[in-house]
C-alpha positions as a Python dict, from the first residue, in 0.01 Angstrom:
ca = {
    (1, 'M'): (0, 0, 0),
    (2, 'V'): (-96, -118, 369),
    (3, 'Q'): (-83, -473, 411),
    (4, 'P'): (-394, -697, 477),
    (5, 'E'): (-423, -804, 861),
    (6, 'V'): (-176, -1108, 927),
    (7, 'W'): (-449, -1355, 921),
    (8, 'L'): (-540, -1224, 577),
    (9, 'R'): (-180, -1320, 458),
    (10, 'G'): (-222, -1668, 428),
    (11, 'P'): (-50, -1970, 610),
    (12, 'L'): (263, -1921, 818),
    (13, 'P'): (581, -2156, 781),
    (14, 'G'): (629, -2408, 1035),
    (15, 'I'): (324, -2373, 1223),
    (16, 'P'): (52, -2647, 1244),
    (17, 'D'): (-249, -2587, 1065),
    (18, 'L'): (-521, -2636, 1377),
    (19, 'L'): (-262, -2335, 1519),
    (20, 'Q'): (-275, -2092, 1241),
    (21, 'P'): (-487, -1860, 1403),
    (22, 'V'): (-306, -1832, 1701),
    (23, 'A'): (31, -1728, 1561),
    (24, 'H'): (-153, -1540, 1325),
    (25, 'S'): (-338, -1312, 1641),
    (26, 'L'): (30, -1318, 1816),
    (27, 'L'): (175, -1174, 1514),
    (28, 'Q'): (-145, -893, 1444),
    (29, 'C'): (-47, -809, 1829),
    (30, 'R'): (334, -713, 1757),
    (31, 'E'): (249, -530, 1454),
    (32, 'E'): (1, -319, 1651),
    (33, 'V'): (225, -275, 1958),
    (34, 'E'): (464, -185, 1712),
    (35, 'G'): (295, 53, 1529),
    (36, 'T'): (169, 210, 1877),
    (37, 'L'): (367, 229, 2161),
    (38, 'P'): (713, 353, 1994),
    (39, 'S'): (541, 689, 1971),
    (40, 'L'): (438, 736, 2317),
    (41, 'T'): (644, 869, 2619),
    (42, 'A'): (712, 710, 2946),
    (43, 'E'): (493, 949, 3057),
    (44, 'L'): (167, 875, 2843),
    (45, 'I'): (213, 518, 2889),
    (46, 'W'): (208, 520, 3267),
    (47, 'R'): (-70, 830, 3201),
    (48, 'R'): (-400, 704, 3409),
    (49, 'V'): (-711, 880, 3273),
    (50, 'G'): (-989, 808, 3528),
    (51, 'S'): (-981, 479, 3652),
    (52, 'A'): (-889, 329, 3311),
    (53, 'A'): (-554, 97, 3347),
    (54, 'T'): (-289, 250, 3195),
    (55, 'V'): (-59, 158, 2832),
    (56, 'G'): (188, 15, 3067),
    (57, 'Y'): (-1, -207, 3244),
    (58, 'H'): (-212, -377, 2937),
    (59, 'M'): (139, -455, 2800),
    (60, 'R'): (321, -576, 3135),
    (61, 'H'): (-10, -776, 3177),
    (62, 'A'): (9, -899, 2816),
    (63, 'I'): (330, -1027, 2855),
    (64, 'G'): (325, -1193, 3159),
    (65, 'S'): (-20, -1371, 3097),
    (66, 'L'): (100, -1436, 2751),
    (67, 'D'): (377, -1623, 2984),
    (68, 'R'): (183, -1797, 3224),
    (69, 'L'): (-101, -1941, 2991),
    (70, 'F'): (153, -2106, 2785),
    (71, 'S'): (342, -2261, 3063),
    (72, 'Y'): (30, -2407, 3167),
    (73, 'A'): (-40, -2584, 2800),
    (74, 'R'): (299, -2707, 2834),
    (75, 'G'): (201, -2904, 3170),
    (76, 'E'): (390, -2622, 3415),
    (77, 'T'): (316, -2499, 3697),
    (78, 'L'): (421, -2089, 3758),
    (79, 'S'): (745, -2048, 3867),
    (80, 'T'): (893, -1818, 4110),
    (81, 'A'): (1004, -1553, 3877),
    (82, 'Q'): (659, -1595, 3711),
    (83, 'L'): (499, -1526, 4044),
    (84, 'A'): (664, -1264, 4122),
    (85, 'W'): (586, -1107, 3781),
    (86, 'L'): (266, -1136, 3822),
    (87, 'A'): (282, -962, 4159),
    (88, 'N'): (425, -668, 4054),
    (89, 'E'): (264, -612, 3692),
    (90, 'S'): (48, -326, 3807),
    (91, 'N'): (322, -163, 3927),
    (92, 'E'): (399, 129, 3777),
    (93, 'T'): (791, 35, 3683),
    (94, 'R'): (839, 328, 3395),
    (95, 'S'): (937, 125, 3162),
    (96, 'D'): (981, 310, 2807),
    (97, 'A'): (848, 242, 2489),
    (98, 'S'): (1118, 42, 2378),
    (99, 'E'): (1165, -184, 2706),
    (100, 'L'): (776, -244, 2684),
    (101, 'V'): (797, -325, 2302),
    (102, 'A'): (1117, -560, 2338),
    (103, 'G'): (941, -747, 2627),
    (104, 'F'): (631, -811, 2444),
    (105, 'A'): (845, -922, 2091),
    (106, 'E'): (1062, -1161, 2361),
    (107, 'A'): (701, -1297, 2465),
    (108, 'V'): (570, -1320, 2144),
    (109, 'D'): (815, -1465, 1946),
    (110, 'A'): (893, -1745, 2277),
    (111, 'A'): (506, -1847, 2240),
    (112, 'L'): (529, -1871, 1876),
    (113, 'A'): (841, -2104, 1891),
    (114, 'Q'): (654, -2315, 2135),
    (115, 'V'): (349, -2282, 1847),
    (116, 'R'): (549, -2435, 1622),
    (117, 'Q'): (694, -2721, 1856),
    (118, 'T'): (297, -2832, 1923),
    (119, 'A'): (236, -3131, 1777),
    (120, 'E'): (-154, -3134, 1603),
    (121, 'E'): (-257, -3448, 1815),
    (122, 'T'): (-147, -3310, 2157),
    (123, 'L'): (-438, -3035, 2134),
    (124, 'L'): (-699, -3215, 2348),
    (125, 'E'): (-459, -3315, 2571),
    (126, 'A'): (-584, -3194, 2928),
    (127, 'R'): (-398, -2963, 3154),
    (128, 'F'): (-481, -2737, 3473),
    (129, 'V'): (-459, -2394, 3553),
    (130, 'G'): (-346, -2263, 3886),
    (131, 'R'): (-334, -2342, 4211),
    (132, 'A'): (-762, -2479, 4213),
    (133, 'R'): (-615, -2704, 3860),
    (134, 'L'): (-919, -2528, 3647),
    (135, 'P'): (-937, -2754, 3363),
    (136, 'S'): (-829, -2685, 2976),
    (137, 'T'): (-671, -2807, 2733),
    (138, 'V'): (-335, -2718, 2515),
    (139, 'I'): (-558, -2615, 2228),
    (140, 'G'): (-731, -2397, 2507),
    (141, 'L'): (-501, -2254, 2670),
    (142, 'L'): (-288, -2169, 2326),
    (143, 'F'): (-610, -2004, 2209),
    (144, 'H'): (-701, -1824, 2503),
    (145, 'G'): (-356, -1712, 2530),
    (146, 'A'): (-382, -1517, 2199),
    (147, 'E'): (-742, -1416, 2241),
    (148, 'H'): (-658, -1264, 2565),
    (149, 'T'): (-303, -1062, 2448),
    (150, 'Q'): (-523, -950, 2164),
    (151, 'R'): (-809, -768, 2393),
    (152, 'H'): (-502, -632, 2592),
    (153, 'V'): (-311, -531, 2340),
    (154, 'G'): (-657, -372, 2174),
    (155, 'Q'): (-696, -220, 2525),
    (156, 'M'): (-319, -74, 2477),
    (157, 'V'): (-427, 77, 2173),
    (158, 'S'): (-770, 231, 2247),
    (159, 'T'): (-615, 376, 2573),
    (160, 'A'): (-283, 519, 2364),
    (161, 'K'): (-470, 687, 2121),
    (162, 'L'): (-723, 841, 2449),
    (163, 'V'): (-402, 965, 2639),
    (164, 'Q'): (-273, 1125, 2291),
    (165, 'A'): (-579, 1317, 2262),
    (166, 'I'): (-579, 1445, 2582),
    (167, 'G'): (-221, 1538, 2625),
}
C-alpha cells in the first residue's frame, strides 16, 4: 500500500503547529529525492537536455539554498563556506546519487532541527536577506526555504524522468 503524502499523515511530533507545513514539505522532498536519485547514474545526473538545468544542479541548489535561507531566518549573514557553495552550485562536480542523497538528507535534517527549535512567538520577527538586506520575517524565510526546495525537487524529478526516457 502506498502511503499518503507526508502532509496527510498528521502532525509531526516536536514541530510547532504553525511550522507543520514547512516540516511536511521538507520531509516530502526527502522522500521524493530518495525515491528518484538512486536509480540514476552519475552520467544521467549531470546530463544536460537542451538548456534545462541538470538533475545534479537542482540537487546542489536545493541543498545550498535551504542552508542559506535558514541561516537568514536565524538572523545570520552567509559564511565563507556558504558563499563558496553558492559560487560552485552550477559546477558539474560529478557527484553521484549517494552523495547527493546524503547531502540533501543532511540539509533537511539540519532544517528540521531548526524548525523544532523555532518558537512560534518569533515567527513575525524581521529578518534580512543578502547584501541588500531585503526585508523578510522568520516565517517568510522558513516557508520560502521549504517552498523553494520543493520547487527544485519537483524539477529534479521531472528532469530525471526525461533523462531516463531518452537514455
